[in-house]
C-alpha positions as CSV (number, residue, x, y, z in Angstrom):
1,M,104.5,115.8,83.5
2,T,101.1,115.2,82.3
3,V,98.8,112.8,83.9
4,P,97.4,110.3,81.9
5,V,94.9,108.5,83.8
6,G,92.2,110.7,85.8
7,I,90.5,108.2,88.7
8,I,87.1,109.7,89.6
9,M,84.1,108.5,92.0
10,G,81.0,109.6,93.2
11,S,81.7,109.9,96.8
12,Q,84.6,109.5,99.6
13,S,83.2,106.1,100.2
14,D,83.9,104.8,96.8
15,W,88.0,105.4,97.3
16,A,87.9,102.2,99.3
17,T,87.0,100.3,96.0
18,M,88.6,102.8,93.6
19,R,92.3,102.8,95.5
20,K,92.6,99.0,93.8
21,A,92.8,100.9,90.4
22,A,95.2,103.3,91.8
23,A,97.4,100.6,93.1
24,I,97.7,98.5,89.8
25,L,98.3,102.1,88.0
26,D,101.1,102.6,90.8
27,E,102.7,99.1,90.4
28,L,102.9,99.8,86.4
29,G,104.5,103.3,86.9
30,V,101.4,105.0,85.4
31,A,100.6,108.5,86.9
32,Y,97.0,109.5,87.7
33,E,95.1,112.0,89.6
34,T,91.8,111.5,91.9
35,R,88.8,113.3,92.1
36,I,85.3,113.1,93.8
37,V,83.0,114.2,91.2
38,S,79.5,113.4,91.9
39,A,76.9,113.2,89.0
40,H,74.0,114.5,91.1
41,R,75.6,116.0,94.1
42,T,78.4,118.2,92.2
43,P,77.2,118.3,88.2
44,D,79.1,121.4,87.6
45,R,82.3,119.7,88.6
46,L,81.2,116.9,86.5
47,W,81.1,119.1,83.7
48,D,84.2,121.0,84.4
49,Y,86.3,117.7,84.7
50,G,84.7,116.1,81.2
51,R,85.2,119.3,79.3
52,S,88.8,120.1,80.6
53,A,90.4,116.4,80.6
54,L,91.6,116.2,77.2
55,G,92.9,119.6,77.5
56,R,94.6,118.8,80.7
57,G,96.6,115.9,79.1
58,L,94.4,113.1,80.3
59,Q,93.9,110.1,78.1
60,V,91.5,107.7,79.8
61,I,89.1,108.0,82.5
62,I,88.3,105.4,85.2
63,A,84.9,106.4,86.9
64,G,83.5,104.5,89.7
65,A,80.0,104.9,91.4
66,G,77.5,103.0,93.4
67,G,73.7,103.0,93.3
68,A,72.3,105.0,90.5
69,A,75.8,105.1,89.2
70,H,75.3,108.0,86.5
71,L,78.9,109.0,86.8
72,P,80.7,106.9,84.2
73,G,78.0,107.6,81.4
74,M,77.7,111.1,82.2
75,M,81.3,111.3,82.0
76,A,81.4,109.6,78.9
77,S,78.8,112.3,77.4
78,K,81.1,115.2,78.2
79,T,84.7,113.8,76.8
80,Q,86.0,111.8,73.9
81,L,88.4,110.2,75.8
82,P,87.7,106.5,76.9
83,V,85.7,106.0,79.9
84,I,86.2,102.9,82.1
85,G,83.1,102.1,84.4
86,V,83.7,100.7,87.7
87,P,80.4,99.5,89.6
88,V,80.9,99.9,93.2
89,Q,79.3,97.2,95.3
90,T,76.5,98.8,97.3
91,R,74.6,97.5,100.4
92,A,71.3,97.8,99.1
93,L,71.7,96.0,96.0
94,N,75.1,94.4,96.3
95,G,76.2,96.4,93.4
96,V,73.7,95.0,90.6
97,D,72.3,98.2,90.3
98,S,75.3,100.1,89.7
99,L,76.5,97.6,87.2
100,Y,73.1,98.0,85.3
101,S,73.3,101.7,85.2
102,I,77.0,101.6,83.9
103,V,76.6,98.6,81.7
104,Q,73.3,100.1,79.9
105,M,74.5,102.8,78.1
106,P,72.8,104.2,75.1
107,K,74.3,104.2,71.6
108,G,76.9,107.0,71.1
109,F,78.2,107.2,74.8
110,P,80.1,103.8,75.4
111,V,81.6,103.1,78.8
112,A,84.1,99.9,79.1
113,T,82.2,98.5,82.3
114,M,84.3,96.4,84.5
115,A,82.9,93.8,87.4
116,I,81.6,95.0,90.5
117,G,83.7,96.1,93.3
118,A,87.5,95.5,93.9
119,A,88.3,93.1,91.3
120,G,86.5,95.6,88.7
121,A,88.6,98.3,89.9
122,A,91.8,96.4,89.9
123,N,90.8,95.4,85.8
124,A,90.0,99.3,85.4
125,G,93.6,99.7,86.1
126,L,94.9,97.1,83.9
127,M,92.6,98.4,81.1
128,A,93.8,102.0,81.5
129,A,97.5,100.7,81.0
130,A,96.8,98.6,78.2
131,I,95.2,101.5,76.4
132,L,98.2,103.7,77.3
133,A,100.6,100.8,76.4
134,L,99.2,100.9,72.6
135,S,101.7,104.3,72.2
136,D,104.3,103.4,75.2
137,P,106.3,100.5,74.5
138,A,107.9,100.8,78.0
139,L,104.8,100.6,79.8
140,A,103.4,97.6,77.3
141,Q,106.7,95.9,78.3
142,R,106.0,96.3,82.4
143,L,102.3,95.4,81.5
144,D,103.9,92.5,80.0
145,D,106.1,91.6,82.8
146,W,103.1,92.2,85.4
147,R,101.1,89.4,83.5
148,A,104.1,87.2,83.6
149,A,104.3,87.5,87.3
150,L,100.7,86.7,87.8
151,S,100.9,83.7,85.8
152,A,104.3,82.5,87.5
153,S,102.4,83.0,90.9
154,I,99.7,80.1,89.8
155,P,100.9,76.8,91.0
156,E,100.7,74.0,88.6
157,E,99.7,71.5,91.2
158,P,97.5,71.9,94.2
159,A,99.1,72.0,97.4
160,D,98.6,69.4,100.0
161,D,96.7,70.4,103.3
């Protein structure tokens, strides 16, 4: 079975955030792989991952990084696959540094940038599923069902305290 989604992160500590993308993909029945690929500490691993991604059957890459957050942009420069960037919340600047590093990509190497932190990681999983659903009717139905369940979970009226 080919794995269509790669979830990569700059360090082990990023997994606390990136596991939210994995959880969404699990709910939707989408296979994925996870790797730690640091743009700064393991650049050869980054190059190898990006160069081999398409040939290994990946269709979308979700890349999470904090601080300087070069991972999503550098990955976008090494593959033709869509890259979804997740800014990981940091202690120093609360993730704003990560967001700016990911969202401000130069022309030619786009990164679809999500919100800072766990919500962004979950949305990255949903975005990856939506991309894959364009050519997978069964996944499209599961995604529609997931969204309908989310809508149904919101009450029409506030509860009394």
